[in-house]
N, C-alpha and C positions, 0 to 999 in steps of 0.2 A: 878587480880591486877587492882587497880583503877587508873584513870587518875590523873596526878599531875597537879593541877590547875596552870595556868600561874600567876606569882606573880605580885604584884603591884609595882609601882615605886615611891619611896618617895624622894623628894628633899626639905629638910628643912620641912616647915609646909605644903607643897603641896603633894598630893598623887594622882597619876594617877592609875585608876583601871587596865589599860593595859600598860605594860612597853614599849610602842612604841611612839617615837617622830617622827612626820612627818617632814621631812627635809624642810628647807626653800629653795624655788626654784624661782629664778628670771630669767628673768624679767617678773613679773606678772603671774607666774605659780602657786604659792601658795599665795593666798590672803584670803579674809574673807570666801569665799564659802568653799574651801577645809579645811582650818584650823578649822572652826567651826564644820564641819561635823566630823572631826577626834576627836575633843574635846567632841562632843556629844556621841561618841562611847567609851569614857573612855581613849583615848590616849591624847597626847599633840599636838595640832595643831599649826603650825608656819606660820606666815606671813613673806614673804621675802621683804626686803626694797630695794634691788638692782634695780635701775631704776624705782622705784614705781611711781615717779612723771611724768613719760613720758606719762601717760594717762590723765594728766591734761591739760587744754587748754592753760595755760601760761607757759608750760615747757620751751619753747625756749627763753622766755624773763625773767622768774623769777624761774629758776630751783630749787633753794634751798627751796623757799617757797612752790613750787609745791610738792616737796618730802614730806615735813612735813605735808602739808594739806592732801595729799593722804594717808599717814600712819595713821593720825588721823581718816580719814573716814573708812579705812579698819578695824582698831581696834574696832571702834564703831559699825560697821556693824557686825563684828564677835560677839561682846558682845550682840547684839540684838538677835543673833541666838543660843547662848549657854551660859550655866553657867559653862562650863568646863574650862580646862586649855589652855590658849592662850599664845603663845610665839611669839617673833619677832626676826628675824635674821638680824643682821646688820654687814656688811662687814667692817672690820678695814680699808680696802683699799679705801673706798669711802671718798670723800672730806668732806661730811657733817656727818661724823661718830658721832661726839659729839652731834649734834642737833637731830639726829634720835634716839640715845640711850636715850637722855633726853626726847624726845617726847614719846617714848615707856613707860618710867617710869611714866611720867605725865598722860598718858592715862590708866594707870593701867594694863599694860601687866604683866602677871604672871612671865614671864621669858624673858631674852634677851640673845640670842646666839651670841657670838662674834667670827666671822670667817674671813677667807681670810687675815691673818696677825696676828701678836702677839699683843693682847690687853694689852700692858704694861701701857700706860697712859689712865686712864679713864677720862671722861668729868669732867672738873673742877666745873660744875654746880651741880654734884652729891654731896651728903653729905659725902665727902671722909674720914672724921674722924669718921664716924659712919655708915659705909656701912652695918653692921650687922642689922641695924634697917630698912634697905630698904626692902619694901614688894616685889619688883621685884627681882627675882633670877638672878644672873649673871653667865653665863655658856660659857667659852671659848671653841672653837673648835680647836683641835691640831692634828698634824699628826706625832708626835714623843714624846718620853719621855723627850727628851731634851727641847722641846718647853714647855711642861707642867712644867718642873722644873724651867725654866726661869720665867714663869708667876707666879707660886706660890711663888717663892723666892722674886720676886719684890713686889708683892701685900702684902706679909707678912711684908716686910721691910717698904714700903711706906704707906700702909693703915691699917696695923695691922689686916688684913682681908684676907681671901682666897676665891676662887670661890666656889659657892654653888654646882657645879657639873662640869664635864668635858666630852665633846664629843671627842672621839678619832676616826678620820676618816682615813680609809685605802685607798690605791691607786685604788680601784675598783669603787670609787664614780664617780658621774657625775659632769659636770661643771669644774671649776678651781680646780686644785689639788695642794696639798702642798708637792709635790715631784718633783725631777728632772726626766727628761724623762727616764734616764737609771735605775732609782729606781722603776719605775712603775711595771715592771714584775719581779723584783728581790725578791725572797722569803724572804730575810732578812728584807724587808719592808712591808710584808704582814700584814694584820690586826691581824691575829693569833699571829704574832710575836710581834707587837708593843703594843697590848692591855696589855699583862702581864707586859711589861716594864713601861707603864704609871701607872698601878696599883701599882707597887713597888715604884714609885715616890710619889704617893698620900698617901700611907699608913702612913708614919711618920707624915704627916700633920693632918690626921684624929686623930691620938693619941695625938698630940700636942694641937689641938683645941677641942678635945673631942666631935667630931661629925662625922657623916657619910658624905662622899663626893662621891656620885654616879659617876661611870664612865660608859659612854654610848658608845656602839660600833656602828660604822657607816662605810658605804662604801661597796657596793656589797651584802648587806643582802637582801634576796629576799623571803625566805619561813619561815614558822614557825619553821622548823627544823634548819634553819640558826640562828634564834633567840635563840633557845634552846642551840645550839652549843656555841654561844658567851656568853650566860649567865652562862653556865657551866665553861667557861674560866674566869669568874669573873665579867663580865659586869652586871650591875643592870638594864640595859635597852638597847634598840637599837634605832637608828635613820634610817629611810627609806625614800627615795625620789622617786626613779624610779617607784616603785609599785603604788604610789598614782597618778602618771600621768594617769594611766589607769583607772580612776574613773570618773563617771558622774560629781562629784562635783569639780574636778580639774578646776582651773580658766583659763586654757589654752583653745585656740580655738580647735575645732574638728580636723582641719588640723594638728595642733601640735600633738595631740594625735594619729592621723593616721600615723604620722612619726614613732612613736613607734610601732604601730601595723604592719606596712609594712616593717620595717627594718629587715635585717638579721645580724647575728653575725659579718660578715666581714664589714658591713656598719658602725660599731661603731669604731671610730678612735680617735687617740690622735692628737690634733692640737696645734699649737703655738698661744696662745691668744695675742692680741695686748697689753694686760697689763703685758706681760712678764712672764706668767705662762703657763705650759701645761694644756690643758683641754680635757675632753672627750665629744664627740659630735657625732651626726648621720650625716654621709656624705650625702650631697645633692648638687644640682646644684650650689648654692651660694658658698659653701665651695670648690667645684671643681674649680670654677672660681677664687677664691682667691688663692687656692693652685697652680694654674697655673701661678700666678704672676701678675694677674690683680689687680690694685689699685682702690678701689672704691672712688668715689667723694662724699665728705660729708662736712658739716659745724659742728663745735663743739660749741654749745651754752654756755657750761661751762665745765671745766675739772672735770667730775664727779668722776673719779678714780685718785687717787694721782699719780699712777705709769704710767699712760697712756701718751705716747709721741704722742699726737694727730696729730701733724704736719707731722709725718713720718710713722704712722701705716697704713697698707693696707686697713683697714676698721674700722668703729665705731662699737664696739661690743655692745654697748648699743642699737643702732638703729637696728642692726641685730637681737638681741634677742627680741626687741619690735616687730619687723615685724613678727618674728616666733610666738610670743604669739598671735598676731592678725590673724595668719593663712597665712601670706604672706611669704611662704618659698622660693619663687624665690629671695627674698631679705633678707634672714635670715636663721638661722639654729637652731636646737634643741640640747641643752645640754642633756646628758643622761648618766646613769650609765652603767657599763659593762654588766648588765643583761637586758638591755632594749629590746633586741630582743626576750626575753621570754614573754613579754606582748602581749597577743593574743586576748584580748577582753576588752571591757569597762564594768565595774561593779560598784556597789555602794560602798561607803566607808564602810557602814555597812557590806556588804557581804565580802569585802576584809578583814576587821579586824576579822570577824567571822571565815574566812578560816585560817588566820594566827594563831589565838588562837587554833583552832582545830588541826592544824598541829603541833603546839608546844606541846600540851597535848598528842598527839599520840606519838611524838618523845620521850616524857618523859617515856613512857612505854617501848619503844624499848631499851632505854639506861639503864633501870633498870633490864631487863631480863638477 
């Protein structure tokens, strides 16, 4: 019996040879190095915009301009390294959401992933009456069928247009989660449960608009067998973040990567983020200090997240994540998916994707027998 080749992922006129999207990881974990390496292997590489300007010299005095300039640089650097598909992840929750979406479009990003909130209102600078002509694909990230329904219904009514694809992210993801704490371990909210529900919401829109709207599964996907499982459930691709931290090309410091290599399952915890959402991270000295009730002293150059009550939060999450990216884990922490403890070595993106494809194709034989 022959291997079943891993399928491609088509989103509009874009086609990725490998149906793997590398998740956008901020602050500074997935920039031009990682995203271009993934794109070169046939997947979709993604630059994260969260806190991207914090590495610019004028961040403290001109944060908005620093964000935009940093994003321009990273997209251009990625483009210099690859002809593959490059996406940009923009959090709806950030204060300069509109500017960064427009910047990604202006710089020719192939896709913009819209996460951490419902992307109901798109930037007014976009051609809202002819979004179907936009070369950049718009892809919301949702955590429920209800959220998908709200977005599609609103876009259809206001823009006579619908998203080009949808990422449905389950509760095993890293970073900020679109779930209440009590839902995270509830099987009713598992990715296996919410994926088919999102598919059922999307199907009528595919028929109405006479086009395919790929649904991409995300959150806790770690092996090629996992990819096969969710594609059998109807996903046309997957998004993976945690696995890509364990690569040479990942833009994080070696100290950040070592936090993954050294952590145990019990070190991966759910925290209350200062922005009002639960998040999954690796417990370290900084988090232990914060969890003990210590309030960090910091200044806020500008309110980068709409929901952050910076005068009352125990620490600045932007600074903590920037410190972690740079390797200063005494003053920061690493966000991570539920499977981060399984990362046991650093490999190349090429080797990782090769392994995932091989595992997928082997799994296709097992399920056919």
